[in-house]
C-alpha positions in Angstrom: 50.5 -152.7 -26.5 53.6 -150.1 -26.9 55.9 -152.6 -25.4 54.7 -155.3 -28.3 55.3 -152.5 -31.0 58.8 -151.9 -29.4 59.7 -155.8 -30.1 57.9 -155.6 -33.1 59.9 -152.5 -34.5 62.9 -153.8 -33.0 62.3 -157.3 -34.7 61.4 -155.4 -38.1 64.7 -153.2 -37.6 67.0 -156.4 -37.6 65.7 -157.9 -40.6 66.6 -154.9 -42.6 69.2 -153.6 -41.0 71.8 -156.1 -43.2 70.8 -154.0 -46.3 71.4 -150.4 -44.3 74.3 -151.2 -41.9 77.5 -149.6 -44.0 80.4 -151.4 -41.5 81.1 -154.1 -39.5 81.9 -151.5 -36.4 78.0 -150.2 -37.3 76.7 -153.6 -36.7 78.1 -154.3 -33.4 76.7 -151.0 -32.2 73.6 -152.2 -33.5 73.5 -155.4 -32.0 74.2 -153.5 -28.7 71.8 -151.4 -28.8 68.8 -153.9 -29.9 70.1 -156.7 -27.7 69.4 -154.3 -24.9 66.6 -152.8 -25.4 64.9 -156.1 -26.0 66.0 -157.5 -22.9 64.6 -154.2 -21.6 61.3 -155.0 -23.8 61.7 -158.9 -22.4 61.7 -157.4 -18.5 58.4 -155.4 -19.5 56.5 -158.5 -21.1 57.5 -161.0 -17.5 56.2 -158.0 -15.4 52.8 -158.4 -17.7 53.1 -162.6 -17.0 53.9 -162.6 -20.5 56.2 -165.5 -19.9 56.9 -167.0 -23.4 57.1 -164.0 -24.9 59.3 -163.1 -22.2 61.6 -165.9 -22.8 61.7 -165.6 -26.4 62.6 -161.7 -26.7 65.5 -162.4 -24.0 67.0 -165.5 -25.8 66.7 -163.8 -28.9 68.1 -160.6 -27.5 70.9 -162.3 -25.8 72.2 -163.7 -29.1 72.0 -160.8 -30.6 74.1 -158.3 -27.7 76.3 -161.6 -27.9 77.0 -161.6 -31.8 78.1 -157.8 -31.6 81.7 -158.9 -30.2 82.0 -161.7 -32.7 83.7 -160.3 -35.6 82.9 -163.0 -37.7 79.2 -162.4 -37.5 79.4 -158.7 -38.3 79.6 -159.2 -42.2 78.6 -160.5 -45.2 76.1 -163.8 -45.1 76.4 -164.7 -40.9 75.0 -160.9 -40.4 72.0 -161.7 -43.1 71.6 -164.6 -41.6 71.7 -163.9 -37.9 69.6 -160.5 -38.4 66.6 -162.6 -40.0 66.4 -165.7 -37.4 66.7 -163.4 -34.6 64.5 -160.1 -35.7 62.3 -163.1 -36.7 62.0 -164.8 -33.3 61.5 -161.0 -31.9 58.9 -160.0 -34.3 56.8 -163.2 -33.3 57.1 -162.6 -29.5 55.9 -158.9 -30.2 53.3 -160.0 -32.7 51.8 -163.0 -30.2 51.6 -160.4 -27.2 49.5 -157.9 -28.6 45.4 -157.7 -28.0 43.8 -158.8 -24.6 45.7 -160.5 -22.3 43.2 -163.2 -20.6 43.7 -163.7 -16.5 42.5 -166.2 -14.6 40.4 -164.1 -11.6 39.6 -166.3 -9.1 37.2 -165.4 -5.7 39.4 -165.5 -2.6 38.5 -169.1 -0.7 37.0 -169.3 2.8 39.2 -169.0 5.5 39.8 -172.1 7.6 39.8 -171.7 11.4 
């Protein structure tokens, strides 16, 4: 549950960060930090066999991280659009992974000699 909460918080932060971030330099650092934290959370999802949530988290986090290197995406409408889209993707991945994860438990098959 903690890993899902981390992804939800990252998603919410990305959606509100354009209103809080004072400069393009800070926006770049924000992108890099959120991107790395998102990838680490995606690895934790993958370890728990939450495959589509992990994939969505990896894609959104990679796009956020790479956008930190593109100066044009660190200000104005580009920053707002990018933050809303990828923040929403992280939010969806986090919310959908709350709750009990149903795993199939199968009895061991008999040995064939």
